[in-house]
C-alpha positions as CSV (number, residue, x, y, z in Angstrom):
1,M,4.3,-25.7,19.3
2,T,2.9,-28.3,17.6
3,E,1.3,-27.2,13.9
4,T,-1.8,-27.8,14.6
5,S,-1.8,-25.7,17.6
6,Y,-0.2,-22.7,15.7
7,M,-2.4,-22.6,13.0
8,I,-5.3,-22.5,16.0
9,A,-3.4,-19.6,17.4
10,R,-3.0,-18.4,13.5
11,L,-6.7,-18.9,13.2
12,R,-7.5,-16.5,16.1
13,E,-5.2,-14.0,15.2
14,A,-7.3,-13.1,12.7
15,V,-10.8,-13.6,14.1
16,A,-9.3,-10.9,16.0
17,R,-7.7,-8.6,13.7
18,Q,-10.9,-8.1,11.9
19,E,-12.8,-7.5,14.8
20,E,-9.5,-4.7,15.9
21,L,-10.8,-3.0,12.1
22,A,-13.7,-2.9,12.6
23,R,-13.7,-1.5,15.2
24,L,-11.2,1.0,14.2
25,M,-13.0,1.7,11.0
26,A,-16.9,2.7,13.3
27,E,-13.9,5.6,15.4
28,P,-14.0,9.4,14.8
29,E,-10.4,9.8,14.9
30,V,-10.4,7.6,11.9
31,L,-13.4,8.3,10.0
32,A,-12.2,11.6,9.7
33,D,-8.5,10.7,8.3
34,L,-9.4,9.5,4.7
35,E,-5.9,7.7,3.6
36,R,-6.3,5.8,7.5
37,L,-9.5,5.0,6.9
38,K,-8.7,3.3,3.2
39,N,-6.2,1.6,4.6
40,V,-8.0,0.5,7.7
41,A,-11.2,-1.0,5.1
42,R,-8.3,-3.0,2.7
43,E,-7.1,-4.7,5.4
44,H,-10.6,-5.6,7.3
45,S,-11.2,-6.8,3.4
46,D,-7.8,-8.6,3.4
47,V,-8.2,-10.3,6.5
48,G,-12.2,-11.1,5.8
49,P,-12.0,-14.1,3.8
50,L,-9.1,-15.9,6.5
51,A,-11.5,-14.7,9.5
52,E,-14.4,-16.2,8.3
53,A,-12.8,-19.2,7.3
54,A,-11.5,-19.4,11.1
55,R,-14.6,-18.5,12.6
56,A,-15.8,-21.5,11.2
57,H,-12.9,-23.8,11.4
58,L,-13.1,-23.0,15.2
59,K,-16.7,-23.9,15.5
60,L,-15.7,-26.8,13.5
61,L,-13.0,-28.3,16.6
62,D,-15.5,-26.9,19.0
63,D,-18.3,-29.4,17.8
64,L,-15.7,-32.2,17.2
65,E,-14.1,-32.0,21.0
66,Q,-17.9,-32.0,22.2
67,A,-18.4,-35.3,19.9
68,R,-15.5,-37.2,21.3
69,D,-16.3,-36.2,24.9
70,V,-19.9,-37.4,23.8
71,A,-18.1,-41.1,22.3
72,E,-15.6,-41.4,25.5
73,S,-18.5,-40.0,28.2
74,S,-21.4,-43.6,27.1
75,G,-20.1,-46.3,27.0
76,D,-23.2,-47.5,28.9
77,D,-25.3,-46.6,26.0
78,P,-23.5,-48.5,23.1
79,E,-26.1,-46.7,20.5
80,M,-25.2,-43.5,21.6
81,A,-21.7,-44.7,21.7
82,E,-21.9,-45.8,17.9
83,L,-23.4,-42.4,16.6
84,A,-20.9,-40.1,18.6
85,R,-17.9,-42.5,16.8
86,A,-20.1,-42.0,13.4
87,E,-19.2,-37.7,14.2
88,V,-16.2,-37.8,15.0
89,A,-15.3,-39.7,12.0
90,E,-17.1,-37.2,10.1
91,L,-15.8,-34.3,11.9
92,E,-11.7,-35.3,11.6
93,G,-12.8,-35.4,7.7
94,Q,-13.8,-32.5,7.6
95,Q,-11.0,-30.9,10.0
96,V,-8.5,-32.3,7.5
97,E,-10.2,-30.6,4.9
98,A,-11.0,-27.6,5.3
99,E,-7.2,-27.3,7.4
100,G,-5.7,-28.1,3.5
101,S,-7.6,-24.6,2.1
102,L,-6.4,-23.1,5.4
103,R,-2.8,-23.7,5.0
104,H,-3.6,-21.5,1.4
105,L,-5.0,-18.7,3.2
106,L,-2.7,-18.8,6.1
107,V,0.4,-18.3,3.5
108,P,1.1,-14.8,4.2
109,K,0.0,-12.1,0.9
110,D,3.1,-10.9,-1.6
111,P,2.3,-6.8,-1.0
112,L,2.6,-6.9,-4.5
113,D,-0.2,-8.6,-5.9
114,N,-2.6,-5.6,-5.0
115,R,-0.7,-3.5,-7.2
116,P,-1.9,-2.9,-11.1
117,A,0.0,-4.2,-13.1
118,V,2.0,-3.2,-16.0
119,V,1.6,-6.0,-19.3
120,E,4.0,-5.8,-22.3
121,I,3.1,-7.9,-25.1
122,R,6.1,-8.3,-27.7
123,A,5.6,-10.2,-31.4
124,G,8.1,-13.3,-31.3
125,T,9.3,-15.3,-34.3
126,G,6.7,-15.4,-36.7
127,G,6.5,-12.2,-38.6
128,D,3.2,-11.3,-39.2
129,E,1.4,-14.0,-37.5
130,A,3.2,-13.8,-34.7
131,A,1.8,-10.2,-34.8
132,L,-2.0,-11.7,-35.2
133,F,-0.5,-13.8,-32.4
134,A,-0.2,-11.2,-30.0
135,A,-3.1,-9.4,-30.6
136,D,-4.7,-12.2,-30.1
137,L,-3.4,-12.2,-26.4
138,Y,-4.3,-8.7,-26.1
139,R,-7.8,-9.2,-26.5
140,M,-8.0,-12.3,-23.9
141,Y,-6.4,-10.2,-21.4
142,S,-8.7,-7.0,-22.1
143,R,-11.3,-9.7,-21.9
144,Y,-10.6,-11.3,-18.8
145,A,-10.2,-7.5,-17.8
146,S,-13.4,-6.8,-18.3
147,E,-15.1,-9.7,-16.5
148,S,-12.8,-9.4,-13.6
149,G,-14.3,-5.6,-13.1
150,W,-10.9,-4.2,-13.8
151,T,-10.3,-1.4,-15.8
152,I,-7.3,-1.1,-18.8
153,E,-5.2,1.8,-19.5
154,L,-3.4,2.2,-22.3
155,I,0.3,3.0,-22.7
156,N,1.8,2.5,-25.7
157,S,1.4,0.1,-28.6
158,N,2.5,-0.4,-32.3
159,E,1.0,-2.3,-34.9
160,G,1.8,-5.0,-37.3
161,T,-0.1,-5.1,-40.7
162,L,-3.1,-7.5,-41.2
163,G,-4.3,-5.7,-37.9
164,G,-1.7,-7.6,-36.3
165,L,0.7,-5.7,-33.3
166,K,4.1,-5.9,-32.8
167,E,3.8,-4.3,-29.5
168,I,1.4,-3.4,-26.6
169,V,2.3,-2.1,-23.4
170,F,-0.7,-1.1,-21.2
171,T,-1.2,-0.9,-17.8
172,V,-4.5,-3.3,-15.8
173,R,-5.9,-1.9,-12.5
174,G,-8.3,-4.1,-10.2
175,T,-8.4,-5.8,-7.3
176,E,-5.7,-8.1,-6.7
177,A,-4.7,-7.5,-10.5
178,Y,-0.7,-7.8,-10.7
179,G,-1.2,-11.0,-8.1
180,R,-3.8,-13.2,-10.6
181,L,-1.4,-11.9,-14.0
182,R,1.6,-12.2,-12.5
183,Y,2.2,-15.7,-13.8
184,E,1.3,-14.6,-16.9
185,S,4.6,-13.8,-17.4
186,G,6.6,-16.1,-20.1
187,V,6.2,-17.4,-24.0
188,H,4.0,-18.1,-25.5
189,R,3.3,-20.2,-28.9
190,V,0.4,-20.8,-30.9
191,Q,0.4,-23.4,-33.2
192,R,-2.2,-22.9,-36.3
193,V,-2.8,-22.5,-40.2
194,P,-2.4,-18.4,-41.4
195,E,-5.3,-16.6,-43.2
196,T,-2.0,-16.3,-45.6
197,E,-0.7,-20.1,-46.0
198,S,-2.8,-21.5,-49.3
199,Q,-1.1,-25.4,-48.8
200,G,-3.4,-25.1,-45.1
201,R,0.3,-26.0,-43.9
202,I,0.3,-25.2,-39.8
203,H,2.5,-22.9,-38.5
204,T,4.4,-21.9,-35.4
205,S,4.3,-19.0,-33.8
206,A,5.5,-16.9,-30.6
207,A,4.8,-14.0,-28.4
208,T,6.7,-12.8,-25.3
209,V,4.5,-11.3,-22.2
210,A,6.5,-9.3,-19.6
211,V,4.0,-8.2,-16.1
212,L,5.2,-6.4,-14.1
213,P,3.7,-4.7,-10.6
214,E,2.9,-1.5,-11.5
215,A,5.7,0.6,-8.9
216,E,5.1,3.6,-6.6
217,E,7.5,6.2,-6.0
218,V,8.8,5.9,-3.3
219,D,9.9,2.1,-4.5
220,I,12.0,3.3,-7.2
221,D,14.1,6.6,-6.7
222,V,14.5,7.9,-10.0
223,D,17.8,10.2,-10.6
224,A,16.4,12.7,-13.7
225,N,19.8,13.1,-14.4
226,D,20.5,8.6,-15.3
227,L,17.0,9.8,-17.6
228,K,17.8,10.7,-21.6
229,I,14.5,11.9,-23.2
230,D,13.8,12.5,-27.3
231,V,10.6,13.5,-28.0
232,F,9.3,12.8,-31.4
233,R,5.2,12.2,-33.3
234,S,3.7,9.6,-33.0
235,S,3.0,8.0,-35.4
236,G,-0.1,6.1,-34.8
237,P,-3.5,6.5,-34.3
238,G,-5.4,9.4,-32.2
239,G,-6.9,11.9,-33.9
240,Q,-6.1,15.0,-36.8
241,S,-3.7,16.4,-34.3
242,V,-1.1,13.1,-34.1
243,N,1.3,13.4,-36.5
244,T,1.9,16.9,-35.3
245,T,2.7,17.9,-33.0
246,D,6.5,15.9,-30.7
247,S,3.9,15.1,-28.2
248,A,5.8,10.9,-27.8
249,V,8.5,10.6,-26.3
250,R,11.1,8.2,-25.4
251,I,12.7,7.6,-22.3
252,T,16.3,5.6,-21.1
253,H,17.4,5.2,-18.0
254,V,21.2,5.2,-18.5
255,P,22.4,3.0,-16.0
256,T,20.3,0.2,-16.9
257,G,19.8,1.0,-21.3
258,L,16.1,0.3,-20.3
259,V,14.3,2.7,-22.8
260,V,10.4,3.0,-22.8
261,S,8.3,4.9,-25.0
262,C,4.7,6.6,-25.1
263,Q,2.4,7.9,-27.3
264,D,-0.8,7.2,-26.5
265,E,-1.7,10.7,-24.7
266,K,-1.7,13.8,-27.5
267,S,-0.1,15.8,-23.9
268,Q,3.7,15.4,-24.9
269,H,3.4,16.1,-20.3
270,K,0.9,13.0,-20.0
271,N,2.6,10.4,-21.9
272,K,6.2,11.1,-20.0
273,A,4.3,10.6,-16.8
274,K,3.3,7.3,-17.9
275,A,6.5,6.1,-19.8
276,L,8.7,7.3,-15.8
277,K,5.3,4.2,-14.2
278,V,6.4,1.5,-16.2
279,L,10.3,2.9,-16.3
280,R,9.3,2.5,-12.5
281,S,7.8,-0.7,-12.7
282,R,10.7,-2.2,-14.9
283,L,13.3,-1.2,-12.3
284,L,11.2,-2.3,-9.7
285,D,10.7,-5.7,-11.3
286,R,14.8,-5.9,-12.3
287,K,15.4,-4.5,-7.9
288,V,13.1,-7.1,-6.8
289,A,14.5,-9.9,-9.1
290,E,18.1,-9.4,-8.0
291,Q,16.7,-9.5,-4.3
292,E,15.1,-13.1,-5.3
293,S,18.4,-14.3,-6.5
294,A,20.3,-12.6,-4.2
295,R,18.3,-14.7,-1.5
296,A,18.7,-18.1,-3.3
297,R,14.9,-18.5,-4.1
298,E,15.4,-19.0,-7.3
299,R,11.3,-20.1,-8.2
300,R,12.6,-23.9,-9.9
301,T,9.1,-25.7,-9.0
302,Q,6.1,-26.0,-11.3
303,V,6.3,-22.2,-11.5
304,G,9.1,-21.4,-12.6
305,T,10.4,-17.9,-12.8
306,G,8.5,-16.1,-14.9
307,D,11.7,-16.0,-17.3
308,R,10.4,-14.3,-20.4
309,S,12.3,-16.9,-22.0
310,A,10.5,-19.4,-21.1
311,K,7.9,-21.3,-23.0
312,I,5.1,-21.4,-21.0
313,R,2.1,-22.5,-23.0
314,T,0.8,-23.3,-26.2
315,Y,-2.3,-22.4,-27.4
316,N,-2.7,-25.5,-30.3
317,F,-5.7,-24.1,-33.3
318,P,-5.5,-27.7,-35.2
319,Q,-6.9,-29.8,-31.5
320,N,-8.6,-26.5,-30.0
321,R,-5.8,-27.1,-26.8
322,V,-4.6,-25.1,-24.1
323,T,-0.9,-26.6,-22.8
324,D,0.2,-24.4,-19.5
325,H,4.0,-26.8,-19.6
326,R,4.7,-25.6,-15.9
327,I,1.9,-27.2,-14.4
328,G,0.6,-29.5,-16.8
329,L,-2.8,-28.4,-17.3
330,T,-4.5,-29.1,-20.1
331,T,-7.9,-28.3,-21.2
332,H,-9.5,-28.0,-24.2
333,R,-11.5,-25.1,-24.5
334,L,-8.8,-22.7,-26.6
335,D,-11.8,-20.5,-27.5
336,A,-13.1,-19.5,-25.2
337,I,-10.0,-18.5,-23.2
338,L,-8.8,-16.7,-26.1
339,D,-12.1,-14.4,-25.6
340,G,-11.3,-14.0,-21.6
341,D,-12.5,-17.6,-19.7
342,L,-8.8,-17.3,-17.9
343,G,-10.6,-18.1,-15.0
344,E,-9.2,-21.3,-14.8
345,V,-5.9,-21.5,-16.2
346,V,-5.3,-17.9,-13.5
347,E,-6.7,-19.8,-10.5
348,A,-4.5,-23.4,-11.1
349,L,-1.4,-21.1,-11.4
350,R,-2.4,-19.0,-8.7
351,M,-2.7,-22.2,-6.1
352,A,0.3,-23.9,-7.5
353,G,2.3,-20.8,-6.8
354,I,1.3,-20.8,-3.5
355,E,1.8,-24.2,-3.0
356,E,5.5,-23.3,-3.5
357,R,5.9,-20.7,-1.2
358,I,4.9,-23.2,1.7
359,A,7.3,-25.2,0.3
360,A,10.0,-23.0,0.4
361,G,8.3,-22.3,4.2
362,G,5.6,-19.9,3.4
363,D,7.9,-16.7,4.9
364,G,5.3,-14.6,1.5
365,E,8.2,-14.1,-0.6
366,S,7.2,-15.2,-3.9
């Protein structure tokens, strides 16, 4: 089977699947099962963009075939033949362009992409300035989430001086939250003159960002015997009762040494539940990384592994410049990006990730 015939077969499958799902959503037994209806509706929504593009492309191919037939059968009418050849050339150009977009749509989605994203931001080198930069990043992601119609649930935060953040952990919920934020993992570097700098010298500081897919209980089975759970009094803001009860929770996963704290809620039970969610997400992230390593599927190209130790982006205030080092993207819209206008950067990284998966065989692993 040629690449073109394989693509056409995939496109016909997408159209047929969307039509089948539409029929299922109208069947009484599916309507009576809310969980099944939810899953069918989600798949119908997911396959929608590909199915619509497939219909348009299949029509384009039909038009092209008809134009070629006219061009071949118009030997006795030079004017008609010339018009048909011009139409063939135009449609062939559209076909090449459309097939480039379809290659992206045909790459299977990572099943984790629709998960909520657990985001961890930590101040790195740079002291108070790094903590202020971590707070800037949190504000940037919060505004991007709001613009995307997502919601944010705070898990834990540790404030620094001058209004900065030593650490903050939060969950972003919404359509493709993890899929669109996953490439934010890594070291973010800032170059600017700190407010406390009297000589006007530019300082370089950094913060690390980790983006994990929220794990479900079925993904990771955590043995209660492997957990060490400590409770303590919350130290951050949270109302009158925040420092009067041992509501904050620290969970240590003994086999791996992973430690998660949560003090956002006044209820110890709620803090424990949130901390367990983050722990499962970190364990899932580790499990996926180990599986990729075992398959020798290291991301060696532009997007990279998302390694927390890898410098991925620089925010240069004197030049109003943001540079993503993995894909060579530079934009002089620093203020807008820190204000949450991340769409251009996120989409460029997502497309680079898709290209990488296509080059690696397009099996949907990433």
